[in-house]
BAGUMI-599696 format. One record per residue (C-alpha): residue in three letters; x, y, z. Coordinates in steps of 0.5 Angstrom, whole numbers, plus 500, padded with zeros to 3 digits. Each point is the difference from the previous one (the first is absolute). Example, Ala and Ser with C-alpha at 12.3 -4.5 7.8 and 13.67 -1.06 7.14 Angstrom:
residues 2
ALA525491516/SER502507498/
This chain:
residues 279
MET855298541/SER501493504/GLU496494498/THR497501507/ASN498507499/ILE497498493/ALA496494502/TRP497505506/GLU499505495/LYS495496496/VAL497498506/LYS498507502/LEU498502493/ALA495494500/ARG497502506/HIS500508498/PRO494503502/LYS499503494/ARG501494496/PRO494498495/THR496494503/ALA496495496/SER494504499/LEU504505495/LEU503494496/ILE493497499/LYS497507498/GLU505501495/LEU500493497/PHE493499500/PRO496506500/ASP493496499/PHE502496507/ILE494497503/GLU501497508/LEU497494502/HIS500498507/GLY500494505/ASP502493501/ARG493497501/ALA502497506/TYR502505506/ALA501508498/ASP502505495/ASP508501501/GLU501507498/SER508499500/ILE499497493/THR497503495/ALA497496494/GLY496500494/LEU499501493/GLY503504494/THR503501493/PHE507501498/ALA502502493/GLY493496498/ILE501494504/PRO495498506/MET504499506/THR499498508/ILE504505504/ILE502498507/ALA504505504/GLU502501507/GLU499507502/LYS503504506/GLY496506500/ARG503507499/ASN498504506/THR499498507/GLU492499499/GLU501496494/LYS506496503/ILE496498506/LYS494498495/HIS505496496/ASN503497506/PHE507503498/GLY500495494/MET500494505/PRO495495497/HIS496495505/PRO498493497/GLU494502497/GLY504505496/TYR504494497/ARG493496499/LYS497506496/ALA506500496/ILE500493498/ARG493500499/LEU501505495/MET506497497/LYS496494499/GLN494504496/ALA506503496/GLU502493498/LYS493498498/PHE499506496/LYS507499497/ARG502507503/PRO507502501/ILE502501507/LEU504506503/CYS502500507/ILE503506503/ILE504499507/ASP501505505/THR500498507/PRO504499506/GLY497493501/ALA494497502/TYR496502506/PRO503496506/GLY494502505/ILE497494504/GLY493501496/ALA504499493/GLU503494503/GLU494497503/ARG497500493/GLY505497497/GLN506505497/ALA505495499/GLN495495496/ALA497506496/ILE507501498/ALA502493498/TYR494499496/ASN501506496/LEU507497498/LYS498494499/ALA494502495/MET504506497/ILE505495497/GLY495496496/LEU495506498/LYS499499493/THR500507498/PRO506505499/ILE503503507/VAL504507500/VAL503502507/VAL502507501/VAL504502507/LEU498507501/SER503502506/GLU501495506/GLY499492499/GLY501497507/SER500493501/GLY494495499/GLY495506500/ALA503502493/LEU502493498/ALA492498500/ILE499504494/GLY507500497/ILE500494496/GLY500502493/ASP503499493/HIS503506500/ILE502504506/PHE502508499/MET503504506/PHE500507500/GLU508503501/ASN499502507/SER495495503/ILE502494504/TYR499493501/SER502495506/ILE498495505/LEU498505505/SER502507502/PRO507503501/GLU498501507/GLY497493501/PHE506497497/ALA505504505/SER495499506/ILE501492499/ILE507500498/TYR503505504/LYS495501505/ASP500508498/SER495503495/ALA505506500/LYS505496496/ALA494500494/ASP505504495/TYR505495501/ALA495494499/ALA498503494/SER506500497/ILE501492500/MET493498499/LYS500501492/LEU494504500/THR501505495/ALA497499492/GLU508499498/ASP501495505/LEU494496498/MET501501493/LYS507496501/PHE496494503/ASN495500495/VAL494501505/ILE498506496/ASP500501492/THR500508499/ILE502506504/ILE495506498/TYR505506501/GLU497506504/ASN505506497/GLU499505506/GLY496495504/LEU492498500/HIS499505506/ILE503506495/ASP498498493/PRO495494500/ASP498501493/PHE507498497/ALA500493504/ILE493499498/GLN501501493/SER505495500/LEU496495503/LYS495501495/THR505499495/GLU503493503/LEU493498502/SER497500493/LYS506496497/THR500495506/LEU492499499/LYS501499492/LYS505494502/LEU496497505/ILE493500497/PRO501496494/LEU504494504/ASN496494501/THR498498507/SER505494500/LYS506504498/LEU498506505/LEU499496506/LYS507496498/MET503507499/ARG498502507/TYR502494504/GLN507500497/LYS500507501/PHE500499508/ARG504494500/GLU506504497/MET499506505/GLY507501504/ILE507497500/TYR501494503/ILE503493500/GLU497494502/LYS503495505/GLY503494497/ALA500503493/SER505497495/HIS506505498/GLU497501493/GLU493502503/LYS504505505/SER503503494/THR494501496/GLN497503506/ASP506505501/
């Protein structure tokens, strides 16, 4: 199978209609989950499910983008595309987690933040930017899971973390392949080719240090969700055991450095020695 087909197949699997959404992941990881609502400013955005739960005896705060499993649920959850009030709800509960020293689990599954007029009027870009700034300095461990689609700032607004997991057949990118093809090639029908050069698969992003761990899916989440979810449980337990004992200063320093080291680049004007180190 060509690289083009591999990337596009991953996109189709990430969007498979039978692929589990965040609600199943929350149910499996946090049987005692209690949902909390509202941003205390405008409304409760149901594209983001947020609340409290216990994982392996550890109280945690959960922030998840929820797409919905059928037509009725998809409409209710706005197809997993958050409004600014959703991101404000998310950061409100993250700050609560910081206050009570609870680790945070963020589950990403969105084609992107909702681009409607109302969302823009209520400060969509500002809400996303504020979350990015606030999350980098939150004084509690943050673990991120890319479940299916991780699209643009809509994903990144809950994507700053100390450890980032990505399911094998999920995608994480600056925008959708269709959007990329429309902008670059003026033809959304070239989305399959666009996917092949966007470096949006888990394997691609692991090479660029954007993610830390790939959760393999066996036959696929839409066929055998139990296998991958059990793998996530095992890896999440290991990760929390490493992050929770860290003192705040070291935790924040490691988080900052993690994001500074993402990608492959050469700074303009760097000396030959610096370039060699970066290579």
